[in-house]
N, C-alpha and C positions, 0 to 999 in steps of 0.2 A: 321402483322404490318410491315410497311416499315421502313427502317433505317431512323432515325431522329437525328437531333442534340439534345444534352442534353437540350438545352434551349427551345426546342419545346415539350419536354415531360411534361405530367401533374405532378403537385406537390400537396402536402398536408402538413399540419402542424401536427406534432406529438402530440398525445393526452397527453403525459407525459411531454416532455421537451419543447414543442411548437416550435421546430426548423423545418424549411421546409425540406422535403425530396422528392425525385424524383421517379417516376414510375420505376419499375424494371421488367424485363422479367418474373422472378419467381412469381411475383404478378399479372400476366396477367389475370388469371381466376377470381381472387377475389379482384381486386383493390378497389371495393366499400367497402369492409369489412376491409381493412388494416387501422389500427389506429396508429400504432407505427413505428418509424423509425428503430428500432433495437430490438433484443431479450432482451437486457439489459433494455430498456425502458418498454417493455412489462412486464417483470418480476417485475420491480420496481413499476409499476402501479397497481399491484394486491393488493387487500385489505389485511390488516394484518391477518384477520381471515383465509384467504386461506393459508397463510404461516404456521399457527399453525397446520393445518390439515395435511400438507405434511411431 
């Protein structure tokens, strides 16, 4: 991927907090599967039953 301005990169809305977030190089291979803007949102979005098991 060529260098682009941040405004030209794809964006999505976070499935937990609904804030927009921008494509990152580390998500290049699985951008279609990225749902959360951060690790914090990913952890918070897990159902309570998953937390009880861990």
